[in-house]
DSSP file (Angstrom, degrees, kcal/mol; ACC not computed):
  #  RESIDUE AA STRUCTURE BP1 BP2  ACC     N-H-->O    O-->H-N    N-H-->O    O-->H-N    TCO  KAPPA ALPHA  PHI   PSI    X-CA   Y-CA   Z-CA
    1    1 A M              0   0    0      0, 0.0     2,-0.5     0, 0.0     0, 0.0   0.000 360.0 360.0 360.0 127.0   -9.7   25.8   17.7
    2    2 A V        -     0   0    0      2,-0.0     2,-0.5     0, 0.0     0, 0.0  -0.765 360.0-155.3 -93.3 127.8   -7.3   25.1   15.0
    3    3 A V        -     0   0    0     -2,-0.5     2,-1.1     3,-0.0     3,-0.1  -0.885   9.4-144.6-107.6 124.4   -5.2   28.1   13.8
    4    4 A N    >   -     0   0    0     -2,-0.5     3,-1.4     1,-0.2     4,-0.3  -0.781  15.9-175.1 -90.9 100.1   -3.8   27.9   10.3
    5    5 A R  T 3  S+     0   0    0     -2,-1.1     3,-0.3     1,-0.2    -1,-0.2   0.688  81.9  57.0 -70.4 -18.0   -0.4   29.7   10.8
    6    6 A N  T > >S+     0   0    0      1,-0.2     5,-2.0     5,-0.2     3,-1.4   0.408  75.2 100.0 -94.3   1.5    0.2   29.5    7.0
    7    7 A A  G X 5S+     0   0    0     -3,-1.4     3,-2.5     1,-0.3    -1,-0.2   0.914  76.8  57.2 -57.4 -42.2   -3.0   31.3    6.1
    8    8 A S  G 3 5S+     0   0    0     -3,-0.3    -1,-0.3    -4,-0.3    -2,-0.1   0.783 107.1  51.4 -55.9 -27.3   -1.2   34.6    5.5
    9    9 A L  G < 5S-     0   0    0     -3,-1.4    -1,-0.3     2,-0.2    -2,-0.2   0.403 117.7-111.4 -91.9   2.9    1.0   32.8    3.0
   10   10 A G  T < 5S+     0   0    0     -3,-2.5    -3,-0.2    -4,-0.4    -2,-0.1   0.615  72.7 139.1  80.3   8.2   -1.9   31.4    1.1
   11   11 A I      < -     0   0    0     -5,-2.0    -1,-0.2    -7,-0.0    -5,-0.2  -0.771  49.3-133.1 -93.7 120.6   -1.1   27.9    2.3
   12   12 A P        -     0   0    0      0, 0.0    -1,-0.0     0, 0.0     2,-0.0  -0.225  30.7 -92.6 -68.1 157.9   -4.1   25.8    3.2
   13   13 A P        -     0   0    0      0, 0.0     2,-0.5     0, 0.0    -9,-0.1  -0.384  39.2-128.2 -67.3 148.9   -4.2   23.8    6.4
   14   14 A V        -     0   0    0     -3,-0.1     2,-0.2    61,-0.1    61,-0.2  -0.873  19.1-128.4-102.9 126.3   -3.1   20.2    6.1
   15   15 A K  E     -a   75   0A   0     59,-0.7    61,-3.5    -2,-0.5     2,-0.6  -0.469  13.3-135.1 -71.2 138.8   -5.4   17.5    7.4
   16   16 A E  E     -a   76   0A   0     59,-0.2     2,-0.4    -2,-0.2    25,-0.3  -0.892  26.6-173.5 -93.0 120.3   -3.9   14.9    9.8
   17   17 A V  E     -a   77   0A   0     59,-3.1    61,-2.4    -2,-0.6     2,-0.5  -0.957  14.6-156.9-119.7 134.2   -5.1   11.4    8.9
   18   18 A I  E     -aB  78  39A   0     21,-2.8    21,-3.0    -2,-0.4     2,-0.4  -0.952  16.6-172.4-105.0 132.9   -4.5    8.3   10.8
   19   19 A V  E     -aB  79  38A   0     59,-3.0    61,-3.5    -2,-0.5     2,-0.5  -0.973  13.4-169.9-130.6 135.5   -4.7    5.2    8.7
   20   20 A Y  E     -aB  80  37A   0     17,-2.1    17,-2.6    -2,-0.4     2,-0.3  -0.995  18.0-179.1-124.8 125.2   -4.6    1.5    9.9
   21   21 A T  E     +aB  81  36A   0     59,-2.4    61,-0.6    -2,-0.5     2,-0.3  -0.886   7.9 171.1-124.5 156.3   -4.2   -1.2    7.1
   22   22 A D  E     - B   0  35A   0     13,-1.8    13,-2.3    -2,-0.3     2,-0.3  -0.978  14.8-152.3-154.7 164.7   -4.0   -4.9    7.0
   23   23 A G  E     - B   0  34A   0     -2,-0.3     2,-0.3    11,-0.2    11,-0.2  -0.957   8.8-167.3-136.7 156.5   -4.0   -7.7    4.5
   24   24 A A  E     - B   0  33A   0      9,-2.9     9,-2.4    -2,-0.3     2,-0.3  -0.982   4.7-178.6-141.5 150.5   -5.2  -11.3    4.7
   25   25 A C  E     - B   0  32A   0     -2,-0.3     2,-0.8     7,-0.3     7,-0.2  -0.979  22.3-145.3-151.0 136.1   -4.7  -14.3    2.5
   26   26 A S  S    S-     0   0    0      5,-2.9     2,-0.1    -2,-0.3    -2,-0.0  -0.890  89.5  -6.8-106.9 104.8   -5.9  -18.0    2.8
   27   27 A G  S    S-     0   0    0     -2,-0.8     3,-0.3     3,-0.2    27,-0.1  -0.082  98.9 -87.0  87.2 161.4   -3.0  -19.9    1.3
   28   28 A N  S    S+     0   0    0      1,-0.6     2,-0.2    27,-0.1    27,-0.1  -0.557 127.0  25.3-143.6  76.5   -0.2  -17.9   -0.2
   29   29 A P  S    S+     0   0    0      0, 0.0    -1,-0.6     0, 0.0    26,-0.2   0.153 109.1  95.4 -94.9 159.1   -1.2  -17.5   -3.0
   30   30 A G  E    S- C   0  54A   0     24,-2.1    24,-3.0    -3,-0.3    -3,-0.2  -0.949  81.2 -29.7-177.9-166.8   -4.9  -17.8   -2.5
   31   31 A P  E     -     0   0A   0      0, 0.0    -5,-2.9     0, 0.0     2,-0.3  -0.446  68.4-173.5 -65.9 144.2   -7.9  -15.7   -2.0
   32   32 A G  E     -BC  25  51A   0     19,-2.8    19,-1.8    -7,-0.2     2,-0.3  -0.927  18.5-161.0-140.5 159.4   -7.0  -12.5   -0.2
   33   33 A G  E     -BC  24  50A   0     -9,-2.4    -9,-2.9    -2,-0.3     2,-0.3  -0.994   3.7-162.2-143.3 154.9   -8.5   -9.4    1.3
   34   34 A W  E     -BC  23  49A   0     15,-2.8    15,-1.8    -2,-0.3     2,-0.3  -0.901   8.0-170.6-131.4 158.2   -7.2   -6.0    2.3
   35   35 A A  E     -BC  22  48A   0    -13,-2.3   -13,-1.8    -2,-0.3     2,-0.4  -0.996   8.5-170.4-148.4 149.2   -8.6   -3.2    4.6
   36   36 A A  E     -BC  21  47A   0     11,-2.5    11,-3.0    -2,-0.3     2,-0.5  -0.997   6.8-162.5-142.2 142.2   -8.0    0.3    5.6
   37   37 A I  E     -BC  20  46A   0    -17,-2.6   -17,-2.1    -2,-0.4     2,-0.5  -0.990  14.3-166.4-118.4 126.5   -9.4    2.5    8.4
   38   38 A L  E     -BC  19  45A   0      7,-3.2     7,-2.4    -2,-0.5     2,-0.4  -0.967   4.5-172.7-117.3 132.0   -9.0    6.3    7.9
   39   39 A R  E     +BC  18  44A   0    -21,-3.0   -21,-2.8    -2,-0.5     2,-0.4  -0.986  14.8 170.9-126.2 131.5   -9.5    8.7   10.7
   40   40 A H  E >  S- C   0  43A   0      3,-2.1     3,-1.8    -2,-0.4     2,-0.3  -0.900  71.3 -48.6-134.2 104.6   -9.6   12.4   10.6
   41   41 A G  T 3  S-     0   0    0     -2,-0.4   -23,-0.1   -25,-0.3     0, 0.0  -0.570 123.0 -23.8  65.4-130.0  -10.8   14.0   13.9
   42   42 A S  T 3  S+     0   0    0     -2,-0.3     2,-0.3    -3,-0.1    -1,-0.3   0.466 117.8 102.2 -93.5  -3.7  -13.9   12.2   14.8
   43   43 A A  E <   -C   40   0A   0     -3,-1.8    -3,-2.1     2,-0.0     2,-0.3  -0.624  50.2-175.2 -82.6 141.8  -14.7   11.1   11.2
   44   44 A E  E     -C   39   0A   0     -2,-0.3     2,-0.4    -5,-0.2    -5,-0.2  -0.999  10.6-173.1-141.2 141.7  -13.9    7.5   10.2
   45   45 A R  E     -C   38   0A   0     -7,-2.4    -7,-3.2    -2,-0.3     2,-0.5  -0.998   8.9-156.0-136.1 134.1  -14.0    5.5    7.0
   46   46 A E  E     -C   37   0A   0     -2,-0.4     2,-0.3    -9,-0.2    -9,-0.2  -0.938  12.8-177.0-112.2 133.6  -13.5    1.9    6.5
   47   47 A L  E     +C   36   0A   0    -11,-3.0   -11,-2.5    -2,-0.5     2,-0.3  -0.948   9.0 157.7-126.2 147.4  -12.4    0.5    3.2
   48   48 A S  E     +C   35   0A   0     -2,-0.3     2,-0.3   -13,-0.2   -13,-0.2  -0.992   3.0 147.4-163.8 163.6  -11.9   -3.1    2.1
   49   49 A G  E     -C   34   0A   0    -15,-1.8   -15,-2.8    -2,-0.3     2,-0.3  -0.954  16.8-157.6-175.1-174.1  -11.8   -5.4   -0.9
   50   50 A G  E     -C   33   0A   0     -2,-0.3   -17,-0.2   -17,-0.3   104,-0.1  -0.974  12.3-126.7-167.6 178.6  -10.1   -8.5   -2.2
   51   51 A E  E     -C   32   0A   0    -19,-1.8   -19,-2.8    -2,-0.3     3,-0.2  -0.981  23.1-126.8-143.6 156.3   -9.0  -10.7   -5.0
   52   52 A P  E    S+     0   0A   0      0, 0.0     2,-0.3     0, 0.0    -1,-0.1   0.777 100.3  25.0 -75.8 -26.9   -9.5  -14.4   -5.8
   53   53 A A  E    S+     0   0A   0    -22,-0.1     2,-0.2   -21,-0.1   -25,-0.0  -0.890  87.6 111.3-144.2 109.7   -5.8  -15.3   -6.2
   54   54 A T  E     -C   30   0A   0    -24,-3.0   -24,-2.1    -2,-0.3     2,-0.3  -0.780  54.2-102.4-154.3-171.3   -3.2  -13.2   -4.5
   55   55 A T     >  -     0   0    0     -2,-0.2     4,-1.9   -26,-0.2     5,-0.2  -0.907  30.6-112.8-127.6 164.7   -0.6  -13.2   -1.8
   56   56 A N  H  > S+     0   0    0     -2,-0.3     4,-2.9     1,-0.2     5,-0.2   0.931 116.0  54.4 -56.1 -45.4   -0.5  -11.7    1.7
   57   57 A N  H  > S+     0   0    0      1,-0.2     4,-2.4     2,-0.2    -1,-0.2   0.887 106.5  49.5 -64.6 -37.1    2.0   -9.2    0.8
   58   58 A R  H  > S+     0   0    0      1,-0.2     4,-2.7     2,-0.2    -1,-0.2   0.905 112.0  49.7 -64.0 -37.6    0.0   -7.8   -2.2
   59   59 A M  H  X S+     0   0    0     -4,-1.9     4,-1.7     2,-0.2    -2,-0.2   0.898 108.9  52.8 -69.3 -41.6   -3.0   -7.5    0.1
   60   60 A E  H  X S+     0   0    0     -4,-2.9     4,-1.1     1,-0.2    -1,-0.2   0.943 114.6  42.1 -54.9 -48.3   -0.8   -5.6    2.7
   61   61 A L  H  X S+     0   0    0     -4,-2.4     4,-2.6     1,-0.2     3,-0.2   0.885 108.5  59.2 -68.2 -39.4    0.3   -3.2    0.0
   62   62 A M  H  X S+     0   0    0     -4,-2.7     4,-2.6     1,-0.2     5,-0.3   0.861 100.2  57.2 -57.8 -37.2   -3.2   -2.8   -1.5
   63   63 A G  H  X S+     0   0    0     -4,-1.7     4,-1.9     1,-0.2    -1,-0.2   0.914 110.2  43.4 -63.1 -42.2   -4.6   -1.6    1.8
   64   64 A V  H  X S+     0   0    0     -4,-1.1     4,-2.3    -3,-0.2     5,-0.3   0.928 114.2  51.0 -69.1 -45.3   -2.1    1.3    1.9
   65   65 A V  H  X S+     0   0    0     -4,-2.6     4,-1.8     1,-0.2    -2,-0.2   0.896 112.9  44.6 -57.6 -41.2   -2.6    2.1   -1.8
   66   66 A Q  H  X S+     0   0    0     -4,-2.6     4,-1.8    -5,-0.2    -1,-0.2   0.877 109.9  55.2 -73.8 -37.2   -6.3    2.3   -1.5
   67   67 A A  H  X S+     0   0    0     -4,-1.9     4,-0.5    -5,-0.3     3,-0.2   0.940 112.8  42.1 -58.9 -45.4   -6.2    4.3    1.7
   68   68 A L  H >< S+     0   0    0     -4,-2.3     3,-1.0     1,-0.2    -1,-0.2   0.872 111.5  55.5 -73.3 -35.5   -4.0    7.0    0.0
   69   69 A A  H 3< S+     0   0    0     -4,-1.8    -1,-0.2    -5,-0.3    -2,-0.2   0.829 101.9  59.7 -61.2 -30.3   -6.2    6.9   -3.2
   70   70 A A  H 3< S+     0   0    0     -4,-1.8     2,-0.3    -3,-0.2    -1,-0.2   0.744  82.5  97.7 -71.0 -23.3   -9.3    7.6   -1.0
   71   71 A L    <<  -     0   0    0     -3,-1.0     4,-0.1    -4,-0.5    -3,-0.0  -0.574  58.4-162.1 -79.3 126.0   -7.8   11.0    0.3
   72   72 A R  S    S+     0   0    0     -2,-0.3    -1,-0.1     2,-0.1    -4,-0.0   0.579  70.7  24.9 -86.5 -14.7   -9.3   13.8   -1.8
   73   73 A E  S    S-     0   0    0    -58,-0.0    53,-0.0     0, 0.0    -1,-0.0  -0.960 100.7 -71.2-145.8 160.8   -6.7   16.4   -0.8
   74   74 A P        +     0   0    0      0, 0.0   -59,-0.7     0, 0.0     2,-0.3  -0.275  60.3 176.1 -55.2 135.3   -3.1   16.5    0.3
   75   75 A C  E     -a   15   0A   0    -61,-0.2    53,-2.3    51,-0.1     2,-0.7  -0.934  41.6-114.3-139.9 159.7   -2.7   15.2    3.9
   76   76 A R  E     -ad  16 128A   0    -61,-3.5   -59,-3.1    -2,-0.3     2,-0.4  -0.890  48.2-167.2 -93.7 115.3   -0.3   14.5    6.6
   77   77 A V  E     -ad  17 129A   0     51,-3.4    53,-2.3    -2,-0.7     2,-0.6  -0.875  23.7-165.9-116.2 131.4   -0.8   10.7    6.9
   78   78 A T  E     -ad  18 130A   0    -61,-2.4   -59,-3.0    -2,-0.4     2,-0.6  -0.946  16.7-159.0-114.0 115.4    0.4    8.3    9.6
   79   79 A V  E     -ad  19 131A   0     51,-3.0    53,-2.8    -2,-0.6     2,-0.5  -0.827   2.0-161.6 -96.7 120.7    0.0    4.7    8.3
   80   80 A H  E     +ad  20 132A   0    -61,-3.5   -59,-2.4    -2,-0.6     2,-0.3  -0.911  21.1 164.9-101.8 126.1   -0.1    2.0   11.0
   81   81 A T  E     -ad  21 133A   0     51,-2.2    53,-2.9    -2,-0.5   -59,-0.1  -0.983  40.5-150.8-141.4 145.9    0.7   -1.4    9.6
   82   82 A D  S    S+     0   0    0    -61,-0.6     2,-0.8    -2,-0.3    54,-0.3   0.395  72.4 106.4 -96.3   5.6    1.6   -4.9   11.1
   83   83 A S     >  -     0   0    0      1,-0.2     4,-2.7   -62,-0.2     5,-0.3  -0.760  51.6-170.1 -90.7 110.1    3.5   -5.6    8.0
   84   84 A A  H  > S+     0   0    0     -2,-0.8     4,-3.2     1,-0.2     5,-0.4   0.879  89.9  62.8 -57.5 -37.5    7.2   -5.6    8.3
   85   85 A Y  H  > S+     0   0    0      1,-0.2     4,-1.1     2,-0.2    -1,-0.2   0.920 111.1  34.8 -54.4 -49.3    7.2   -5.8    4.5
   86   86 A V  H  > S+     0   0    0     -3,-0.2     4,-0.6     2,-0.2    -2,-0.2   0.925 122.0  42.7 -72.0 -49.8    5.5   -2.6    4.1
   87   87 A S  H >X S+     0   0    0     -4,-2.7     4,-3.0     1,-0.2     3,-1.1   0.910 112.4  52.8 -71.3 -39.5    6.9   -0.6    6.9
   88   88 A N  H 3X S+     0   0    0     -4,-3.2     4,-2.4    -5,-0.3     6,-1.1   0.853  95.9  69.1 -64.2 -34.4   10.5   -1.7    6.4
   89   89 A A  H 3< S+     0   0    0     -4,-1.1     6,-2.5    -5,-0.4     7,-0.4   0.813 117.0  23.5 -55.6 -26.3   10.5   -0.7    2.8
   90   90 A F  H << S+     0   0    0     -3,-1.1    -2,-0.2    -4,-0.6     3,-0.2   0.826 125.1  46.6-106.3 -42.4   10.3    2.9    4.0
   91   91 A T  H  < S+     0   0    0     -4,-3.0    -3,-0.2     1,-0.2    -2,-0.2   0.810 123.2  36.4 -73.8 -28.1   11.8    2.9    7.5
   92   92 A E  S  < S-     0   0    0     -4,-2.4    -1,-0.2    -5,-0.3    -3,-0.1   0.367 110.7-124.1-100.8   2.9   14.8    0.8    6.4
   93   93 A R     >  +     0   0    0     -5,-0.3     4,-1.5    -3,-0.2    -3,-0.2   0.810  62.1 146.1  63.5  34.1   14.9    2.6    3.1
   94   94 A W  H  >  +     0   0    0     -6,-1.1     4,-3.0     1,-0.2    -5,-0.2   0.909  69.3  57.8 -61.3 -38.1   14.6   -0.7    1.1
   95   95 A I  H  > S+     0   0    0     -6,-2.5     4,-2.5     1,-0.2     5,-0.2   0.892 102.0  53.2 -59.2 -43.2   12.5    1.1   -1.6
   96   96 A D  H  > S+     0   0    0     -7,-0.4     4,-2.4     1,-0.2    -1,-0.2   0.906 110.6  48.3 -65.4 -38.6   15.3    3.6   -2.2
   97   97 A N  H  X S+     0   0    0     -4,-1.5     4,-1.8     2,-0.2     7,-0.2   0.931 110.2  51.1 -57.7 -50.1   17.7    0.7   -2.8
   98   98 A W  H  <>S+     0   0    0     -4,-3.0     5,-3.1     1,-0.2     6,-1.0   0.917 111.8  45.2 -55.8 -46.9   15.4   -1.0   -5.1
   99   99 A K  H ><5S+     0   0    0     -4,-2.5     3,-2.0     1,-0.2    -1,-0.2   0.927 110.2  54.2 -63.9 -44.8   14.8    1.9   -7.2
  100  100 A R  H 3<5S+     0   0    0     -4,-2.4    -1,-0.2     1,-0.3    -2,-0.2   0.805 110.9  47.2 -55.9 -31.7   18.5    2.8   -7.3
  101  101 A R  T 3<5S-     0   0    0     -4,-1.8    -1,-0.3     3,-0.3    -2,-0.2   0.185 127.6 -98.7 -95.7  15.4   19.3   -0.8   -8.6
  102  102 A G  T < 5S-     0   0    0     -3,-2.0    -3,-0.2     1,-0.2    -2,-0.1   0.909  81.3 -46.3  67.3  44.2   16.5   -0.5  -11.2
  103  103 A W  S   <S+     0   0    0     -5,-3.1     8,-2.0     1,-0.3     2,-0.4   0.859 106.1 133.5  63.6  39.8   13.9   -2.5   -9.1
  104  104 A L  B     -E  110   0B   0     -6,-1.0    -1,-0.3     6,-0.2    -3,-0.3  -0.931  52.2-128.7-113.6 143.5   16.3   -5.3   -8.2
  105  105 A T    >   -     0   0    0      4,-3.3     3,-2.0    -2,-0.4     6,-0.1  -0.186  39.5 -91.4 -77.6-178.8   16.8   -6.7   -4.7
  106  106 A A  T 3  S+     0   0    0      1,-0.3    -1,-0.1     2,-0.1    -2,-0.0   0.773 132.0  57.6 -59.8 -26.7   20.2   -7.0   -3.0
  107  107 A D  T 3  S-     0   0    0      2,-0.1    -1,-0.3     3,-0.0    -2,-0.0   0.291 120.7-113.8 -90.0   8.3   20.3  -10.5   -4.5
  108  108 A R  S <  S+     0   0    0     -3,-2.0    -2,-0.1     1,-0.3     3,-0.0   0.769  75.0 132.1  65.1  29.8   19.8   -8.9   -8.0
  109  109 A K        -     0   0    0      1,-0.1    -4,-3.3     3,-0.0    -1,-0.3  -0.809  68.6 -90.2-103.4 151.3   16.4  -10.5   -8.4
  110  110 A P  B     -E  104   0B   0      0, 0.0     2,-0.3     0, 0.0    -6,-0.2  -0.316  46.7-106.9 -65.0 147.7   13.3   -8.4   -9.6
  111  111 A V    >   -     0   0    0     -8,-2.0     3,-0.7   -13,-0.1     2,-0.1  -0.545  35.8-121.3 -73.3 133.1   11.4   -6.8   -6.7
  112  112 A K  T 3  S+     0   0    0     -2,-0.3     5,-0.1     1,-0.2    -1,-0.1  -0.490  91.1  16.7 -72.4 145.7    8.0   -8.6   -6.2
  113  113 A N  T >> S+     0   0    0     -2,-0.1     4,-2.2     1,-0.1     3,-0.9   0.768  72.9 156.5  69.3  28.6    4.9   -6.6   -6.4
  114  114 A R  H <>  +     0   0    0     -3,-0.7     4,-2.3     1,-0.2     5,-0.3   0.839  67.7  61.9 -56.2 -34.9    6.6   -3.7   -8.3
  115  115 A D  H 3> S+     0   0    0      1,-0.2     4,-1.6     2,-0.2    -1,-0.2   0.891 108.8  41.1 -60.1 -39.3    3.3   -2.6   -9.8
  116  116 A L  H <> S+     0   0    0     -3,-0.9     4,-2.8     2,-0.2    -2,-0.2   0.856 111.0  55.7 -83.8 -32.0    1.9   -1.9   -6.3
  117  117 A W  H  X S+     0   0    0     -4,-2.2     4,-2.5     2,-0.2    -2,-0.2   0.895 110.2  46.9 -60.6 -38.8    5.0   -0.4   -5.0
  118  118 A E  H  X S+     0   0    0     -4,-2.3     4,-2.2     2,-0.2    -2,-0.2   0.853 111.0  51.5 -64.1 -40.9    4.9    2.1   -7.8
  119  119 A A  H  X S+     0   0    0     -4,-1.6     4,-2.1    -5,-0.3    -2,-0.2   0.929 110.6  49.6 -62.4 -44.5    1.3    2.7   -7.2
  120  120 A L  H  X S+     0   0    0     -4,-2.8     4,-2.2     1,-0.2    -2,-0.2   0.955 109.4  49.3 -58.2 -51.3    2.1    3.4   -3.7
  121  121 A L  H  X S+     0   0    0     -4,-2.5     4,-0.8     1,-0.2    -1,-0.2   0.880 110.6  52.6 -56.1 -39.4    4.9    5.8   -4.5
  122  122 A A  H  < S+     0   0    0     -4,-2.2     3,-0.4     1,-0.2     4,-0.3   0.880 109.7  48.1 -62.0 -39.2    2.6    7.6   -6.8
  123  123 A G  H >< S+     0   0    0     -4,-2.1     3,-0.7     1,-0.2     4,-0.3   0.785 106.6  57.3 -67.5 -31.7    0.0    7.9   -4.1
  124  124 A M  H >< S+     0   0    0     -4,-2.2     3,-1.1     1,-0.2    -1,-0.2   0.679  85.2  81.3 -78.6 -16.6    2.5    9.1   -1.7
  125  125 A E  T 3< S+     0   0    0     -4,-0.8    -1,-0.2    -3,-0.4    -2,-0.2   0.822  94.7  45.7 -53.7 -34.5    3.5   12.1   -4.0
  126  126 A R  T <  S+     0   0    0     -3,-0.7     2,-0.3    -4,-0.3    -1,-0.2   0.617 114.1  53.1 -86.4 -12.2    0.5   14.2   -2.8
  127  127 A H  S <  S-     0   0    0     -3,-1.1     2,-0.7    -4,-0.3   -51,-0.2  -0.796  76.7-121.9-126.2 161.1    0.9   13.5    0.9
  128  128 A E  E     -d   76   0A   0    -53,-2.3   -51,-3.4    -2,-0.3     2,-0.4  -0.925  45.3-170.5 -97.4 112.1    3.4   13.6    3.7
  129  129 A V  E     -d   77   0A   0     -2,-0.7     2,-0.4   -53,-0.2   -51,-0.2  -0.890  18.2-178.1-115.4 133.5    3.4    9.9    4.8
  130  130 A R  E     -d   78   0A   0    -53,-2.3   -51,-3.0    -2,-0.4     2,-0.4  -0.992  17.6-143.5-129.7 134.5    5.0    8.3    7.8
  131  131 A F  E     -d   79   0A   0     -2,-0.4     2,-0.4   -53,-0.2   -51,-0.2  -0.820  12.0-169.9-104.7 140.5    4.8    4.6    8.5
  132  132 A V  E     -d   80   0A   0    -53,-2.8   -51,-2.2    -2,-0.4     2,-0.4  -0.988  16.2-140.3-127.2 122.2    4.5    3.0   12.0
  133  133 A K  E     -d   81   0A   0     -2,-0.4     2,-0.3   -53,-0.2   -51,-0.2  -0.680  23.6-173.4 -85.9 133.7    4.9   -0.8   12.6
  134  134 A V        -     0   0    0    -53,-2.9     2,-0.3    -2,-0.4   -50,-0.0  -0.917  31.2-100.2-123.1 151.8    2.4   -2.1   15.0
  135  135 A K    >   -     0   0    0     -2,-0.3     3,-0.7     1,-0.1     5,-0.3  -0.531  41.8-126.9 -70.6 128.1    2.3   -5.7   16.6
  136  136 A G  T 3  S+     0   0    0     -2,-0.3     3,-0.1   -54,-0.3    -1,-0.1  -0.404  84.3  12.2 -74.5 156.4   -0.3   -7.7   14.8
  137  137 A H  T 3  S+     0   0    0      1,-0.1    -1,-0.2     3,-0.1     2,-0.1   0.799 103.8 115.0  47.2  37.3   -3.1   -9.5   16.7
  138  138 A A  S <  S-     0   0    0     -3,-0.7    -1,-0.1     2,-0.1     6,-0.1  -0.074  86.7 -62.8-111.3-146.9   -2.3   -7.6   19.9
  139  139 A D  S    S+     0   0    0     -3,-0.1     2,-0.9    -2,-0.1     3,-0.1   0.092  89.5 116.5 -95.9  25.2   -4.2   -5.0   21.9
  140  140 A D     >  -     0   0    0     -5,-0.3     4,-2.3     1,-0.2     3,-0.3  -0.817  50.0-161.4 -94.2 106.4   -4.5   -2.4   19.2
  141  141 A A  H  > S+     0   0    0     -2,-0.9     4,-2.1     1,-0.2    -1,-0.2   0.864  87.9  47.5 -56.8 -40.4   -8.2   -2.0   18.5
  142  142 A L  H  > S+     0   0    0      2,-0.2     4,-2.0     1,-0.2    -1,-0.2   0.838 111.9  49.3 -76.9 -30.9   -7.9   -0.4   15.2
  143  143 A N  H  > S+     0   0    0     -3,-0.3     4,-2.0     2,-0.2    -2,-0.2   0.868 112.1  50.6 -67.6 -37.6   -5.3   -2.9   13.9
  144  144 A N  H  X S+     0   0    0     -4,-2.3     4,-1.8     2,-0.2    -2,-0.2   0.878 110.2  49.4 -69.6 -40.1   -7.6   -5.7   15.1
  145  145 A R  H  X S+     0   0    0     -4,-2.1     4,-2.3    -5,-0.2    -2,-0.2   0.891 108.8  52.6 -64.4 -41.1  -10.5   -4.1   13.2
  146  146 A A  H  X S+     0   0    0     -4,-2.0     4,-2.1     1,-0.2    -2,-0.2   0.879 108.9  49.8 -62.5 -37.9   -8.5   -3.7   10.1
  147  147 A D  H  X S+     0   0    0     -4,-2.0     4,-2.4     2,-0.2    -1,-0.2   0.898 109.3  52.4 -68.6 -35.7   -7.6   -7.4   10.3
  148  148 A E  H  X S+     0   0    0     -4,-1.8     4,-2.3     1,-0.2    -2,-0.2   0.911 111.3  46.2 -65.9 -41.0  -11.3   -8.3   10.8
  149  149 A L  H  X S+     0   0    0     -4,-2.3     4,-1.9     2,-0.2    -1,-0.2   0.854 111.7  50.7 -72.9 -30.7  -12.3   -6.3    7.7
  150  150 A A  H  X S+     0   0    0     -4,-2.1     4,-2.0     2,-0.2  -126,-0.2   0.905 112.5  47.6 -71.5 -40.9   -9.5   -7.8    5.6
  151  151 A V  H  X S+     0   0    0     -4,-2.4     4,-1.9     1,-0.2    -2,-0.2   0.920 110.8  50.5 -62.4 -44.1  -10.5  -11.3    6.6
  152  152 A K  H  X S+     0   0    0     -4,-2.3     4,-0.8     1,-0.2    -1,-0.2   0.899 109.8  50.2 -59.9 -43.2  -14.1  -10.6    5.9
  153  153 A A  H >< S+     0   0    0     -4,-1.9     3,-0.5     1,-0.2     4,-0.3   0.860 109.3  52.8 -62.5 -37.8  -13.2   -9.3    2.4
  154  154 A M  H >< S+     0   0    0     -4,-2.0     3,-1.6     1,-0.2     4,-0.4   0.833  98.7  64.0 -68.9 -33.7  -11.1  -12.4    1.8
  155  155 A Q  H >< S+     0   0    0     -4,-1.9     3,-1.0     1,-0.3    -1,-0.2   0.809  90.6  66.1 -62.3 -28.6  -14.1  -14.7    2.7
  156  156 A A  T << S+     0   0    0     -4,-0.8    -1,-0.3    -3,-0.5    -2,-0.2   0.716 104.7  45.2 -63.6 -24.0  -16.0  -13.4   -0.3
  157  157 A F  T <  S+     0   0    0     -3,-1.6    -1,-0.3    -4,-0.3    -2,-0.2   0.406  88.5 104.8-101.3  -1.8  -13.4  -15.0   -2.6
  158  158 A K    <         0   0    0     -3,-1.0  -128,-0.0    -4,-0.4    -3,-0.0  -0.661 360.0 360.0 -81.7 134.2  -13.2  -18.3   -0.9
  159  159 A P              0   0    0      0, 0.0    -1,-0.1     0, 0.0    -3,-0.1   0.480 360.0 360.0 -59.3 360.0  -14.9  -21.3   -2.6
């Protein structure tokens, strides 16, 4: 039984959601796919999609953006990703530095995929989000499933 210790304060319980995301691209740029697996308790939902001309990093980001957009209420979310690009932006605080510099990298070049980074930040405003870097193509069943879904979504855009 879950007890909502905040009920007397009128604060609703916060759902804990586990998310696994991945992106795939054939060529870089080329056709690409993204995937997200969302788990809350015993419930599981798989999402995927793709684009005809994109990059792997865009698809990695899109998986997270779409996962957060699918949540109907504020949640405590743990995002598992094999993308150092995505996880390091938060764990190494790259994103804070990019924003502070007006969306410029340390080399003073425009941050790539700014549109998706901003969409991700907007999606994170409703949730408490933590990023966990996982090893890709290893023994993590959900990471492997997310990879399968992303590759399958990518295939729909290959000639």
